[in-house]
PALO-591951 format. One record per residue: residue number from 1; residue in three letters; x, y, z of N, C-alpha, C, O, CB in turn. Coordinates in Angstrom, 2 decimals. Glycine has a CB too. Example, Ala and Ser with C-alpha at 12.3 -4.5 7.8 and 13.67 -1.06 7.14 Angstrom:
# PALO-591951
+------+--------+---------+---------+---------+---------+---------+---------+---------+---------+---------+---------+---------+---------+---------+---------+---------+
! rolo ! lummar !     npx !     npy !     npz !    capx !    capy !    capz !     cpx !     cpy !     cpz !     opx !     opy !     opz !    cbpx !    cbpy !    cbpz !
+------+--------+---------+---------+---------+---------+---------+---------+---------+---------+---------+---------+---------+---------+---------+---------+---------+
!    1 !    Ala !   13.19 !   -5.69 !    7.80 !   12.30 !   -4.50 !    7.80 !   13.20 !   -3.30 !    7.80 !   14.24 !   -3.32 !    8.46 !   11.31 !   -4.47 !    9.05 !
!    2 !    Ser !   12.85 !   -2.25 !    7.08 !   13.67 !   -1.06 !    7.14 !   12.90 !    0.03 !    7.87 !   13.41 !    1.14 !    8.04 !   14.08 !   -0.60 !    5.72 !
+------+--------+---------+---------+---------+---------+---------+---------+---------+---------+---------+---------+---------+---------+---------+---------+---------+
***
This chain:
# PALO-591951
+------+--------+---------+---------+---------+---------+---------+---------+---------+---------+---------+---------+---------+---------+---------+---------+---------+
! rolo ! lummar !     npx !     npy !     npz !    capx !    capy !    capz !     cpx !     cpy !     cpz !     opx !     opy !     opz !    cbpx !    cbpy !    cbpz !
+------+--------+---------+---------+---------+---------+---------+---------+---------+---------+---------+---------+---------+---------+---------+---------+---------+
!    1 !    Unk !    7.52 !    9.09 !  -14.62 !    8.42 !    8.07 !  -14.12 !    7.65 !    6.97 !  -13.38 !    7.90 !    5.79 !  -13.58 !    9.47 !    8.69 !  -13.20 !
!    2 !    Unk !    6.70 !    7.38 !  -12.52 !    5.91 !    6.40 !  -11.79 !    5.10 !    5.54 !  -12.76 !    4.97 !    4.33 !  -12.56 !    4.97 !    7.10 !  -10.78 !
!    3 !    Unk !    4.56 !    6.15 !  -13.81 !    3.77 !    5.41 !  -14.78 !    4.62 !    4.36 !  -15.48 !    4.14 !    3.25 !  -15.72 !    3.14 !    6.36 !  -15.81 !
!    4 !    Unk !    5.86 !    4.68 !  -15.81 !    6.74 !    3.72 !  -16.47 !    6.99 !    2.54 !  -15.54 !    7.00 !    1.40 !  -15.99 !    8.07 !    4.38 !  -16.87 !
!    5 !    Unk !    7.18 !    2.81 !  -14.27 !    7.39 !    1.72 !  -13.31 !    6.14 !    0.84 !  -13.23 !    6.25 !   -0.38 !  -13.19 !    7.74 !    2.28 !  -11.92 !
!    6 !    Unk !    4.98 !    1.46 !  -13.21 !    3.72 !    0.74 !  -13.14 !    3.57 !   -0.20 !  -14.34 !    3.13 !   -1.34 !  -14.18 !    2.54 !    1.72 !  -13.09 !
!    7 !    Unk !    3.95 !    0.26 !  -15.51 !    3.81 !   -0.54 !  -16.72 !    4.76 !   -1.73 !  -16.72 !    4.48 !   -2.74 !  -17.37 !    4.05 !    0.33 !  -17.95 !
!    8 !    Unk !    5.88 !   -1.64 !  -16.00 !    6.86 !   -2.72 !  -15.97 !    6.53 !   -3.80 !  -14.94 !    7.13 !   -4.87 !  -14.96 !    8.23 !   -2.16 !  -15.70 !
!    9 !    Unk !    5.58 !   -3.54 !  -14.04 !    5.24 !   -4.51 !  -12.99 !    4.55 !   -5.73 !  -13.60 !    3.90 !   -5.64 !  -14.64 !    4.34 !   -3.85 !  -11.92 !
!   10 !    Unk !    4.72 !   -6.85 !  -12.94 !    4.09 !   -8.07 !  -13.42 !    2.57 !   -7.97 !  -13.31 !    2.04 !   -7.10 !  -12.61 !    4.60 !   -9.28 !  -12.62 !
!   11 !    Unk !    1.89 !   -8.84 !  -14.01 !    0.43 !   -8.80 !  -14.03 !   -0.19 !   -9.14 !  -12.68 !   -1.32 !   -8.75 !  -12.40 !   -0.10 !   -9.76 !  -15.08 !
!   12 !    Unk !    0.52 !   -9.86 !  -11.84 !   -0.04 !  -10.27 !  -10.55 !    0.52 !   -9.45 !   -9.38 !    0.53 !   -9.94 !   -8.25 !    0.24 !  -11.76 !  -10.31 !
!   13 !    Unk !    0.96 !   -8.24 !   -9.62 !    1.58 !   -7.44 !   -8.57 !    0.62 !   -7.10 !   -7.45 !    1.06 !   -6.90 !   -6.32 !    2.12 !   -6.17 !   -9.15 !
!   14 !    Unk !   -0.68 !   -7.05 !   -7.73 !   -1.65 !   -6.74 !   -6.67 !   -1.83 !   -7.90 !   -5.68 !   -2.42 !   -7.73 !   -4.62 !   -3.00 !   -6.38 !   -7.28 !
!   15 !    Unk !   -1.32 !   -9.06 !   -6.04 !   -1.41 !  -10.22 !   -5.15 !   -0.26 !  -10.24 !   -4.14 !   -0.17 !  -11.15 !   -3.32 !   -1.41 !  -11.51 !   -5.96 !
!   16 !    Unk !    0.61 !   -9.25 !   -4.21 !    1.75 !   -9.17 !   -3.32 !    1.57 !   -8.03 !   -2.32 !    0.69 !   -7.18 !   -2.48 !    3.05 !   -8.98 !   -4.13 !
!   17 !    Unk !    2.40 !   -8.03 !   -1.31 !    2.39 !   -6.95 !   -0.32 !    3.42 !   -5.89 !   -0.71 !    4.28 !   -6.13 !   -1.56 !    2.67 !   -7.50 !    1.11 !
!   18 !    Unk !    3.33 !   -4.74 !   -0.08 !    4.34 !   -3.70 !   -0.31 !    5.71 !   -4.21 !    0.10 !    6.70 !   -3.96 !   -0.58 !    3.98 !   -2.41 !    0.47 !
!   19 !    Unk !    5.77 !   -4.94 !    1.21 !    7.06 !   -5.49 !    1.65 !    7.66 !   -6.38 !    0.58 !    8.86 !   -6.30 !    0.30 !    6.89 !   -6.28 !    2.94 !
!   20 !    Unk !    6.85 !   -7.24 !   -0.03 !    7.35 !   -8.12 !   -1.08 !    7.79 !   -7.34 !   -2.31 !    8.84 !   -7.60 !   -2.88 !    6.30 !   -9.14 !   -1.46 !
!   21 !    Unk !    6.97 !   -6.38 !   -2.71 !    7.28 !   -5.61 !   -3.91 !    8.53 !   -4.76 !   -3.74 !    9.32 !   -4.62 !   -4.67 !    6.09 !   -4.73 !   -4.28 !
!   22 !    Unk !    8.70 !   -4.20 !   -2.56 !    9.87 !   -3.36 !   -2.30 !   11.07 !   -4.18 !   -1.81 !   12.19 !   -3.66 !   -1.72 !    9.53 !   -2.30 !   -1.26 !
!   23 !    Unk !   10.84 !   -5.45 !   -1.52 !   11.89 !   -6.32 !   -0.97 !   12.55 !   -5.66 !    0.24 !   13.77 !   -5.58 !    0.36 !   12.95 !   -6.65 !   -2.06 !
!   24 !    Unk !   11.68 !   -5.19 !    1.14 !   12.13 !   -4.48 !    2.34 !   11.19 !   -4.85 !    3.48 !   10.09 !   -4.31 !    3.59 !   12.16 !   -2.92 !    2.10 !
!   25 !    Unk !   11.63 !   -5.77 !    4.33 !   10.81 !   -6.26 !    5.44 !   11.05 !   -5.40 !    6.67 !   12.18 !   -5.27 !    7.15 !   11.11 !   -7.75 !    5.74 !
!   26 !    Unk !    9.97 !   -4.81 !    7.18 !   10.07 !   -4.05 !    8.43 !    9.99 !   -5.01 !    9.60 !    9.27 !   -6.01 !    9.52 !    8.95 !   -2.98 !    8.52 !
!   27 !    Unk !   10.71 !   -4.74 !   10.67 !   10.67 !   -5.63 !   11.84 !    9.30 !   -5.59 !   12.53 !    8.56 !   -4.62 !   12.41 !   11.78 !   -5.25 !   12.85 !
!   28 !    Unk !    9.00 !   -6.66 !   13.23 !    7.77 !   -6.71 !   14.01 !    7.84 !   -5.69 !   15.13 !    8.92 !   -5.32 !   15.59 !    7.53 !   -8.13 !   14.59 !
!   29 !    Unk !    6.66 !   -5.23 !   15.54 !    6.59 !   -4.18 !   16.57 !    5.98 !   -4.72 !   17.85 !    5.20 !   -5.68 !   17.84 !    5.79 !   -2.98 !   16.06 !
!   30 !    Unk !    6.34 !   -4.09 !   18.95 !    5.71 !   -4.36 !   20.23 !    4.53 !   -3.39 !   20.34 !    4.73 !   -2.18 !   20.47 !    6.73 !   -4.19 !   21.43 !
!   31 !    Unk !    3.32 !   -3.91 !   20.29 !    2.12 !   -3.06 !   20.26 !    1.98 !   -2.19 !   21.51 !    1.25 !   -1.20 !   21.49 !    0.89 !   -3.91 !   20.09 !
!   32 !    Unk !    2.65 !   -2.55 !   22.59 !    2.58 !   -1.74 !   23.82 !    3.41 !   -0.46 !   23.72 !    3.18 !    0.49 !   24.47 !    3.05 !   -2.56 !   25.01 !
!   33 !    Unk !    4.37 !   -0.45 !   22.81 !    5.32 !    0.67 !   22.75 !    5.12 !    1.58 !   21.54 !    5.76 !    2.63 !   21.46 !    6.71 !    0.13 !   22.73 !
!   34 !    Unk !    4.26 !    1.23 !   20.62 !    4.11 !    1.98 !   19.38 !    2.72 !    2.60 !   19.28 !    1.78 !    2.14 !   19.93 !    4.37 !    1.08 !   18.18 !
!   35 !    Unk !    2.59 !    3.64 !   18.44 !    1.30 !    4.29 !   18.24 !    0.42 !    3.46 !   17.31 !    0.90 !    2.58 !   16.60 !    1.49 !    5.72 !   17.67 !
!   36 !    Unk !   -0.86 !    3.76 !   17.33 !   -1.81 !    3.08 !   16.45 !   -1.39 !    3.22 !   14.99 !   -1.44 !    2.25 !   14.23 !   -3.23 !    3.63 !   16.65 !
!   37 !    Unk !   -0.98 !    4.41 !   14.59 !   -0.62 !    4.66 !   13.20 !    0.60 !    3.85 !   12.77 !    0.61 !    3.27 !   11.69 !   -0.35 !    6.14 !   12.98 !
!   38 !    Unk !    1.61 !    3.79 !   13.61 !    2.82 !    3.01 !   13.29 !    2.48 !    1.54 !   13.18 !    2.93 !    0.87 !   12.25 !    3.91 !    3.23 !   14.35 !
!   39 !    Unk !    1.70 !    1.03 !   14.10 !    1.31 !   -0.39 !   14.07 !    0.48 !   -0.68 !   12.82 !    0.68 !   -1.70 !   12.17 !    0.50 !   -0.76 !   15.34 !
!   40 !    Unk !   -0.45 !    0.22 !   12.49 !   -1.30 !    0.03 !   11.32 !   -0.49 !    0.02 !   10.04 !   -0.67 !   -0.85 !    9.19 !   -2.36 !    1.12 !   11.27 !
!   41 !    Unk !    0.40 !    0.99 !    9.89 !    1.24 !    1.06 !    8.68 !    2.13 !   -0.17 !    8.56 !    2.30 !   -0.71 !    7.47 !    2.10 !    2.34 !    8.69 !
!   42 !    Unk !    2.70 !   -0.61 !    9.66 !    3.53 !   -1.80 !    9.64 !    2.72 !   -3.01 !    9.19 !    3.18 !   -3.82 !    8.39 !    4.15 !   -2.05 !   11.04 !
!   43 !    Unk !    1.53 !   -3.13 !    9.71 !    0.64 !   -4.24 !    9.35 !    0.21 !   -4.17 !    7.88 !    0.18 !   -5.19 !    7.19 !   -0.60 !   -4.24 !   10.25 !
!   44 !    Unk !   -0.12 !   -2.97 !    7.40 !   -0.57 !   -2.82 !    6.02 !    0.53 !   -3.12 !    5.01 !    0.23 !   -3.53 !    3.89 !   -1.10 !   -1.42 !    5.80 !
!   45 !    Unk !    1.78 !   -2.92 !    5.38 !    2.89 !   -3.26 !    4.48 !    2.94 !   -4.76 !    4.21 !    3.51 !   -5.20 !    3.21 !    4.23 !   -2.78 !    5.06 !
!   46 !    Unk !    2.36 !   -5.55 !    5.11 !    2.37 !   -7.00 !    4.99 !    1.11 !   -7.54 !    4.29 !    1.05 !   -8.73 !    3.96 !    2.51 !   -7.63 !    6.36 !
!   47 !    Unk !    0.13 !   -6.71 !    4.06 !   -1.16 !   -7.09 !    3.49 !   -1.09 !   -7.09 !    1.96 !   -0.45 !   -6.22 !    1.37 !   -2.26 !   -6.13 !    3.98 !
!   48 !    Unk !   -1.73 !   -8.05 !    1.33 !   -1.78 !   -8.08 !   -0.14 !   -2.51 !   -6.84 !   -0.64 !   -3.54 !   -6.44 !   -0.08 !   -2.48 !   -9.37 !   -0.65 !
!   49 !    Unk !   -1.99 !   -6.23 !   -1.69 !   -2.59 !   -5.01 !   -2.22 !   -4.03 !   -5.22 !   -2.66 !   -4.85 !   -4.32 !   -2.54 !   -1.76 !   -4.49 !   -3.38 !
!   50 !    Unk !   -4.34 !   -6.39 !   -3.17 !   -5.69 !   -6.67 !   -3.65 !   -6.70 !   -6.64 !   -2.50 !   -7.90 !   -6.45 !   -2.73 !   -5.74 !   -8.04 !   -4.34 !
!   51 !    Unk !   -6.23 !   -6.81 !   -1.27 !   -7.10 !   -6.81 !   -0.09 !   -7.22 !   -5.44 !    0.58 !   -7.90 !   -5.31 !    1.59 !   -6.59 !   -7.82 !    0.91 !
!   52 !    Unk !   -6.55 !   -4.43 !    0.03 !   -6.60 !   -3.09 !    0.63 !   -7.99 !   -2.49 !    0.51 !   -8.63 !   -2.56 !   -0.53 !   -5.58 !   -2.17 !   -0.03 !
!   53 !    Unk !   -8.44 !   -1.90 !    1.61 !   -9.69 !   -1.14 !    1.60 !   -9.37 !    0.31 !    1.20 !   -8.20 !    0.68 !    1.11 !  -10.42 !   -1.19 !    2.99 !
!   54 !    Unk !  -10.39 !    1.09 !    0.98 !  -10.18 !    2.51 !    0.68 !   -9.50 !    3.18 !    1.87 !   -8.63 !    4.03 !    1.69 !  -11.54 !    3.21 !    0.34 !
!   55 !    Unk !   -9.89 !    2.82 !    3.07 !   -9.27 !    3.39 !    4.27 !   -7.79 !    3.01 !    4.36 !   -6.96 !    3.83 !    4.74 !  -10.01 !    2.91 !    5.53 !
!   56 !    Unk !   -7.46 !    1.76 !    4.00 !   -6.06 !    1.34 !    3.99 !   -5.26 !    2.20 !    3.02 !   -4.16 !    2.65 !    3.34 !   -5.94 !   -0.15 !    3.61 !
!   57 !    Unk !   -5.81 !    2.42 !    1.84 !   -5.15 !    3.27 !    0.85 !   -4.95 !    4.68 !    1.38 !   -3.87 !    5.26 !    1.23 !   -5.96 !    3.31 !   -0.46 !
!   58 !    Unk !   -5.97 !    5.23 !    2.01 !   -5.90 !    6.58 !    2.55 !   -4.79 !    6.71 !    3.59 !   -4.02 !    7.67 !    3.57 !   -7.25 !    6.98 !    3.16 !
!   59 !    Unk !   -4.72 !    5.74 !    4.48 !   -3.71 !    5.77 !    5.53 !   -2.31 !    5.71 !    4.93 !   -1.46 !    6.54 !    5.25 !   -3.91 !    4.61 !    6.51 !
!   60 !    Unk !   -2.07 !    4.75 !    4.06 !   -0.73 !    4.55 !    3.53 !   -0.30 !    5.68 !    2.60 !    0.85 !    6.12 !    2.65 !   -0.66 !    3.23 !    2.78 !
!   61 !    Unk !   -1.20 !    6.16 !    1.76 !   -0.87 !    7.28 !    0.88 !   -0.60 !    8.52 !    1.72 !    0.31 !    9.29 !    1.41 !   -2.00 !    7.54 !   -0.14 !
!   62 !    Unk !   -1.38 !    8.73 !    2.76 !   -1.17 !    9.86 !    3.66 !    0.18 !    9.82 !    4.37 !    0.71 !   10.86 !    4.75 !   -2.27 !    9.91 !    4.67 !
!   63 !    Unk !    0.72 !    8.64 !    4.54 !    2.03 !    8.47 !    5.19 !    3.16 !    8.32 !    4.17 !    4.31 !    8.08 !    4.55 !    2.00 !    7.26 !    6.11 !
!   64 !    Unk !    2.84 !    8.47 !    2.89 !    3.83 !    8.36 !    1.81 !    4.54 !    7.01 !    1.80 !    5.75 !    6.93 !    1.59 !    4.87 !    9.47 !    1.94 !
!   65 !    Unk !    3.78 !    5.96 !    2.01 !    4.33 !    4.61 !    2.02 !    3.78 !    3.85 !    0.82 !    2.57 !    3.80 !    0.60 !    3.97 !    3.86 !    3.35 !
!   66 !    Unk !    4.68 !    3.27 !    0.03 !    4.28 !    2.43 !   -1.10 !    3.56 !    3.17 !   -2.21 !    2.73 !    2.58 !   -2.90 !    3.42 !    1.34 !   -0.62 !
!   67 !    Unk !    3.85 !    4.44 !   -2.40 !    3.09 !    5.26 !   -3.34 !    3.12 !    4.73 !   -4.78 !    2.11 !    4.79 !   -5.47 !    3.63 !    6.67 !   -3.33 !
!   68 !    Unk !    4.26 !    4.21 !   -5.21 !    4.32 !    3.75 !   -6.60 !    3.41 !    2.55 !   -6.86 !    3.12 !    2.24 !   -8.01 !    5.75 !    3.39 !   -6.98 !
!   69 !    Unk !    2.97 !    1.89 !   -5.82 !    2.03 !    0.77 !   -5.96 !    0.60 !    1.19 !   -5.63 !   -0.35 !    0.69 !   -6.23 !    2.46 !   -0.38 !   -5.05 !
!   70 !    Unk !    0.45 !    2.10 !   -4.69 !   -0.89 !    2.46 !   -4.21 !   -1.56 !    3.55 !   -5.03 !   -2.79 !    3.54 !   -5.16 !   -0.80 !    2.91 !   -2.79 !
!   71 !    Unk !   -0.80 !    4.47 !   -5.59 !   -1.40 !    5.53 !   -6.40 !   -2.15 !    4.95 !   -7.60 !   -3.27 !    5.39 !   -7.86 !   -0.32 !    6.52 !   -6.87 !
!   72 !    Unk !   -1.59 !    4.00 !   -8.35 !   -2.36 !    3.44 !   -9.47 !   -3.67 !    2.77 !   -9.03 !   -4.68 !    2.85 !   -9.73 !   -1.51 !    2.43 !  -10.21 !
!   73 !    Unk !   -3.65 !    2.13 !   -7.87 !   -4.87 !    1.51 !   -7.36 !   -5.88 !    2.59 !   -6.98 !   -7.06 !    2.48 !   -7.30 !   -4.55 !    0.60 !   -6.13 !
!   74 !    Unk !   -5.41 !    3.63 !   -6.31 !   -6.29 !    4.73 !   -5.92 !   -6.90 !    5.41 !   -7.14 !   -8.09 !    5.73 !   -7.14 !   -5.51 !    5.76 !   -5.07 !
!   75 !    Unk !   -6.12 !    5.64 !   -8.17 !   -6.63 !    6.27 !   -9.40 !   -7.68 !    5.38 !  -10.04 !   -8.71 !    5.87 !  -10.52 !   -5.48 !    6.54 !  -10.40 !
!   76 !    Unk !   -7.44 !    4.08 !  -10.06 !   -8.41 !    3.14 !  -10.62 !   -9.73 !    3.21 !   -9.85 !  -10.80 !    3.25 !  -10.47 !   -7.84 !    1.70 !  -10.57 !
!   77 !    Unk !   -9.67 !    3.24 !   -8.54 !  -10.88 !    3.31 !   -7.72 !  -11.59 !    4.65 !   -7.91 !  -12.81 !    4.70 !   -8.06 !  -10.53 !    3.10 !   -6.23 !
!   78 !    Unk !  -10.81 !    5.73 !   -7.91 !  -11.41 !    7.07 !   -8.09 !  -12.03 !    7.24 !   -9.47 !  -13.01 !    7.98 !   -9.62 !  -10.35 !    8.15 !   -7.87 !
!   79 !    Unk !  -11.49 !    6.59 !  -10.49 !  -12.06 !    6.70 !  -11.81 !  -13.42 !    6.02 !  -11.89 !  -14.25 !    6.36 !  -12.74 !  -11.12 !    6.10 !  -12.84 !
!   80 !    Unk !  -13.66 !    5.06 !  -11.00 !  -14.96 !    4.38 !  -10.94 !  -15.95 !    5.15 !  -10.06 !  -17.15 !    5.17 !  -10.34 !  -14.78 !    2.96 !  -10.39 !
!   81 !    Unk !  -15.43 !    5.80 !   -8.99 !  -16.29 !    6.53 !   -8.07 !  -15.50 !    7.67 !   -7.45 !  -14.76 !    7.46 !   -6.50 !  -16.85 !    5.60 !   -6.97 !
!   82 !    Unk !  -15.64 !    8.85 !   -7.96 !  -14.86 !   10.00 !   -7.53 !  -15.15 !   10.38 !   -6.07 !  -14.35 !   11.08 !   -5.46 !  -15.14 !   11.20 !   -8.44 !
!   83 !    Unk !  -16.25 !    9.93 !   -5.52 !  -16.63 !   10.30 !   -4.15 !  -16.07 !    9.41 !   -3.07 !  -16.29 !    9.67 !   -1.88 !  -18.09 !   10.32 !   -4.04 !
!   84 !    Unk !  -15.35 !    8.35 !   -3.44 !  -14.78 !    7.49 !   -2.40 !  -13.70 !    8.23 !   -1.69 !  -13.08 !    7.69 !   -0.77 !  -14.23 !    6.18 !   -3.00 !
+------+--------+---------+---------+---------+---------+---------+---------+---------+---------+---------+---------+---------+---------+---------+---------+---------+
***
């Protein structure tokens, strides 16, 4: 099912953020009241997928956020270097 969704995405989907792709904007956070992980995940939802680092992928996949977009990217990276 995830693969079918991946195949239907536009060619420039990596130039968008998870928020844009999911059409679900999370509210801004007060950094004094939230944990590092919550702030980081909120920030990464706004970041273009093409700009994600391996660490960004690890954090978001570990939190089960944006999996239908991030798993294909992770598989692509792992197919090039299984040790990342």
